[in-house]
N, C-alpha and C positions, 0 to 999 in steps of 0.2 A: 503494500499499499504506499502510496505517496501523501507525505504530510507537508504542510506549510507551517512552519513554526519560527516565529520571531524574524520573518522576512526570508527565510532559508528554506530550501527544498530537502527533505529527507525521503529516502526510500527505506521502509521497514519491513521486515517480514514477521508478521504476528497475526494471530487469528483475530477476526473482526470483532469478537466480544471481548477482547483483552482491554483492561482499563487504560484509558489514555495516561494515567499517572505512571503506569509501570513503563510504558514506552518512553515517555519523557525522561524519567530518571534512570532506569536501568538499560535501556537500549541507546538512548541518545546521550546520557550522562549530562542532561541539565538538571543539575541537582538543587536548583533554587527552589523548585516547587517540592513541598514536603508532604511527607505521608502522615496522616493524623488518625483518622477513625475508620476508613474504609467503608464508611456508610453515608458519606455526604452530608455530614451533620456539622462537623467543625469549622470547615472553611480553610483549613490549613493549605489544601492542594489546589485552591482556586486558581484557574488560568481563565483567559478571555478566548472565546470562540465567536469569530466575527464580531469581536468587540462587546461580547456579552459575557458576563462571569458564569462560569460553570464549574462544578465540582469534578475534578479529573478523575478522582478515584472511582466514581460511578459512571462516567462517561465512556461508553465502549467506542473503539477506534472507528467502527462504522458510522457512528453519529457526527464524526468530524471530516469525513472525507470531502475533499474539495473545499474546505473552510480554512480560514486563517487563525492560527493559534498563537496567542501571545502569552508568554510566561513572564515571571518576574525579570528574568534576564533580558527580555525584549523591551523593557522600560529603560529608556537611557539613564545613566548614573547622574546626569545633570538635569533630569526632569524634576520639576517643583516638588513632587511628592517625595521623591528619595532624599532631595535636599532638605526639605521640612522634617522628614523622619530623622535625620541626623541631628539637625538644628535643635529640635525639641528632646531628643534622646528618648525616643519611644520604646525601643526594645528593652526588656529586661532579659529574660532568657532567650528571646528571639526568635523561637521556634515557629510561632504563628505569623511571624511578619511578612513572609513573602506573600501569602495569601491576604492579609490585611493591605498590604501595598497594592496588589492587583486590584483588589475591591475599591480602594481609595482612588486609585487612577481611573478606573471605570466610572466612578462617580463624577469626578471633575471633567472628564471628556463630555459627559452629557449634560452636567450642571456645574459651570466653573465657579458658581458663587452660592454654594448650598447653605441653608439655614442649619442651625444646631439639630433641630428635628429631622431634617432631611439627612443630615450625616449619620445620625443614630439609627434611623430607619434603613438606610442603605447598607450599613455595616452590621446591623443585627444579624445574627447567624454566624458571624466569623468569631470564634472563640478565642479567648486569650487566658491561659491558665494563671498567668501573673497578674491579671487585672489592670493591665496599662491602658483601659478604655479611655480615661480622662486625657492621656497624652496623645493617644490615637487621634481623638476628636480635636485636640489642639493642633497636631501636625496637619491634619486635613484642612482646618481654617487657615493655617499658615501657608500651606501650598496653594490655596485659593488666592490669598493675598499676593504671593509671588506671582501666580499666574496673571492676576489682574495688573500688577505693576509692569511685568513683562509685555503684556499686551497693549499697554498704553504708549 
């Protein structure tokens, strides 16, 4: 099967029902996307498929055929979300952060100036065992400010 991930084309030999997560991590060695629950509940494995967030642990390869996949590695290091994440000091253990960053990126792509309520609603379902939710919200607000300043 041919996959388009982060603007690159990969050929993979895997069964159509293989979870996308396993292909991303184990076959392609893009290890930024993390394994969490394998049930689509925690959000640690979140990637974008045609710009929409999906849980890669429960997404079979057949569902992404011909679609563009973006992992945390596909978000540029100088993107405001990643810059704000560092500036605010979001990660504690850091394990959930790739899924959190992908979700935040998807929010700001659709809504560059979200309200507190919109941030919380969009990020709901991406779990953080360390409880850094206030810092996550602050980083998204900061990324929004950076985006606004850069677009001016």
